[in-house]
N, C-alpha and C positions, 0 to 999 in steps of 0.2 A: 238255540232255543226258538220258542214261538211266543206269541203275544201272551198268553196264559203264564208260560214259564218265566218268561221276562218280568211279568207283573208280580208274581209270587217273589222272585227274587228282588225286585225292586222294593215292596213291601217288608221283606225281611231286611233288608240294607236299611231300611228307614227305623228299625229297632235300635241301631247301633248307639251305644253311651257315649263313646268316645269318637273324635274324627279320624278319619283315616290318615295315614302319613302323607306329608305334603311332599317330599322328596323321594326320588327313586333310590334304592339300595344300588349298590354296584352288582347288578345282576349280569351284566355280559362283561367280555375281557377289557374292553375299552374302559369302562367305569372303574375296573380294578387298576388298570395303568394310569388312571387319572387322566387319560387323554380328552374325556369330555365330563363336564359336571351334570349337565342337564339333558334329557333326552328330547329327541325331536318331537314336535307336537302330535303326530299319530301314534308315535311310539309312547308318548307320555299318557295319552288317551286309553291305549291299550292296557298299559300298566296299572292306571287308576281303576279301570273297570274290573281287572281281575283282583286288585287289592280289595276293592268294595265287596266284590262278590264273596270273598274269603274272609273278610273282616269280622272280628268277634264271632265266632261261630257258636260259642256258648250262649251269648246273649240273644242270638237269633234262635236258637234251639229253644231257649227258655220262652221267648215270645211265641213261637210256634206251638209249643206244648200248652201255653196258657189259651191261646186262640183255640186249640183243638179240643181242650177241656171244658173251658169256662165261657171264653170271651166271643167266640166265633170271629166271622170275617166280613168285612164290608166289600161289597163290590160295585163299581160305578162302570157302564158300559153304555156305548152307542153302537147299536147292531141292528140288524134286520130280526125282528121277530115274526113267525106265522104260527098258525094253530089248527090243530084238527081236533075235531071233538066227537060228539054221538053223530051217528050217519046223518047226512044231510045239514049239518050245521059246520062251518068253516069261517076263519076270519082271514082276509088277505093278509100277507106279510106286509110289514112296512118298518121303517127305522124308528127306533123308540130309544129313548135316554132314560136309563134305569139305575137308580142308586138303591140298594138293598142290603140290609144286614142279613146275612145267613148264620143259622145256628152252628155250634161247635162240631156238629157231626160231619158237615160239609167242609169245614176247614180241615178237619182231621182227614177226611177223604182226598182232599187237594193235595196236602203235604204228602200223605203215604204215597198216593199215586206219583207224585214228583219224585220223591226218595228211591221209588222203585223202578225209574226210568220210563215213566208213562209218556205217550205221544202227545202232542198238542191236542189232537182230536180228543184223546181220553180225558185230558183236563177241560177242555170245553164240554165235554158231555157231563161231567160232573157239576161244572158251573151251571150250565143249562138245566139239569134237574133240579138243583137247589133253586133257581130262579123260577121254575115252573111249581114247585112245590110251595113256595114261601110267597112269592110275589103274585103269581098267576092264580093259582088255587086257594090262597089264603090259608094254608096249613090244611088243607082238606075241608073247608068250610064253604067253596063254592067250585064250580066248573069240574066236577067229578068226569073223570076221563078224557080231560084235556090233555093233548101232547103239544109240547112246544117246541118249534124250530128255530134254533138261535145260529144265524149264518151271518155273511157279510160283516164282520166285526171292524168298527171304526177304531175303537179303542177299549182296552179295559184296564181299569186300575184297581188293586186290592188294597185293602188296609185292615190290620189287625193290632 
């Protein structure tokens, strides 16, 4: 996955109501034969990552549905933003730190796109459109015709 896909997964994992299992189940032959009890560190990290990714799917679905219908999604990012607007007006791109709550429609679009197998660029475009409309255009109250370029992403964190 990419930075947006990982951020959605991380935000989804944060909705868990119970901790993930601490010990590895006997998933390989050596565990079954009791030859080893605990996996090596790199294997343990991979197992934990996969368990965390699949842990409590119904709780995750409920949290995503709530975000897509009523709650929306919060995005914090540090990235390069540039603008183009009406002819003759531009603003050079620069690194910005932005924390913004996006309405449920954008959360729904992100979740739907991710579940449909969207590329990282498609997820980034949805987030860029949301930031453009909500943060930069203030829901249509200013900067009519402004187009936002969202590049050089340092990090993205989502919460819902």
